[in-house]
Structures are given as structure tokens and as C-alpha cells.
C-alpha positions in Angstrom: 0.0 0.0 0.0 1.5 3.3 -1.0 1.8 6.5 1.1 -0.6 8.2 -1.3 -3.3 5.6 -0.7 -6.7 6.9 0.2 -7.2 4.1 2.7 -7.9 5.4 6.2 -5.3 4.9 8.9 -6.3 3.4 12.3 -5.5 5.7 15.2 -2.7 3.4 16.5 -0.9 3.5 13.1 -1.4 7.2 12.9 0.1 7.8 16.3 3.1 5.5 15.4 3.6 7.4 12.2 3.3 10.7 14.0 6.0 9.9 16.6 8.3 8.5 13.9 8.0 11.7 11.8 8.6 13.8 14.9 11.6 11.7 15.9 13.1 12.1 12.5 12.3 15.8 12.6 10.3 15.6 9.3 7.2 17.6 8.5 3.8 16.0 8.8 3.0 16.6 5.1 5.7 14.0 4.3 3.0 11.4 5.1 -0.2 12.1 3.2 -2.3 9.4 4.9 -1.3 10.7 8.4 -2.1 14.3 7.4 -5.5 13.1 6.1 -6.2 11.3 9.4 -5.2 14.3 11.5 -7.6 16.5 9.5 -10.6 14.8 11.1 -9.5 12.8 14.1 -9.7 14.9 17.3 -8.1 12.2 19.4 -4.9 12.1 17.3 -4.9 15.9 17.0 -4.6 15.9 20.7 -1.7 13.6 20.5 -0.1 15.9 18.0 -0.7 18.9 20.2 0.9 17.0 23.2 3.9 16.0 21.1 4.5 19.5 19.8 4.2 20.9 23.4 6.6 18.2 24.7 9.1 18.9 21.9 9.0 22.6 22.6 9.5 22.1 26.3 12.5 19.8 25.7 14.1 22.3 23.3 13.7 25.0 25.9 15.2 22.9 28.7 17.8 21.0 26.8 18.2 17.3 26.9 16.3 16.0 29.9 15.5 12.4 30.6 11.7 11.7 30.7 10.7 10.8 34.2 9.6 7.1 34.5 6.1 8.1 35.6 5.7 10.3 32.5 7.0 7.5 30.3 4.5 5.1 32.0 1.6 7.5 31.3 2.6 7.8 27.6 2.7 4.0 27.4 -0.8 3.8 28.9 -2.2 6.3 26.4 -0.8 4.3 23.5 -2.2 1.1 25.0 -5.6 2.8 25.4 -5.5 3.9 21.8 -4.7 0.4 20.7 -7.7 -1.0 22.8 -10.2 1.6 21.5 -9.1 1.7 17.8 -11.5 0.3 15.2 -9.8 -1.7 12.4 -11.5 0.2 9.7 -12.6 3.8 9.8 -15.2 4.8 7.2 
């Protein structure tokens, strides 16, 4: 399946792609399917807003290790998305 595919992304895949793009410091428009998903999914837009805020905070404060309780909360959010995510969005 190509990146330009019109198939909808599931939230878990969208979040994975979002974090991979942010980790690689690439713009979101590099992934058309992710951009299309974020255009309508409020839940994943919240994830994007959180990620952008986290990145800005880390840039301002330098390289800081993420506290274990914050890491655990992030893992819980990802697990919740995986539990709640429909296989096909249409």
C-alpha cells in the first residue's frame, strides 16, 4: 500500500507514524495518509498537540530524561488507543 493511498489509517498506526516523523524531525505533510487522518481525528490531533508541546519544552530545557512516571503515562495512552481503535474507519 503506497503512502498516497486513500485508505484510512487506524489511530494506533497514525500515532506511530506521528511519533516516527517527529523523531526524524520531518514535516507531517511528508505522510499524506497521516495528514488526512489528523484532518478529522480529534483524538490524534490531541496527540499531535501534546507531542508538539513536549518537543518545545524539551528544546527550551535542553536534553532531559523523561521521568519514569511520564513514560508510563505515555505507554498507557498508547495502550488505550490500541484497545479503542477500530480496524476500519469509514
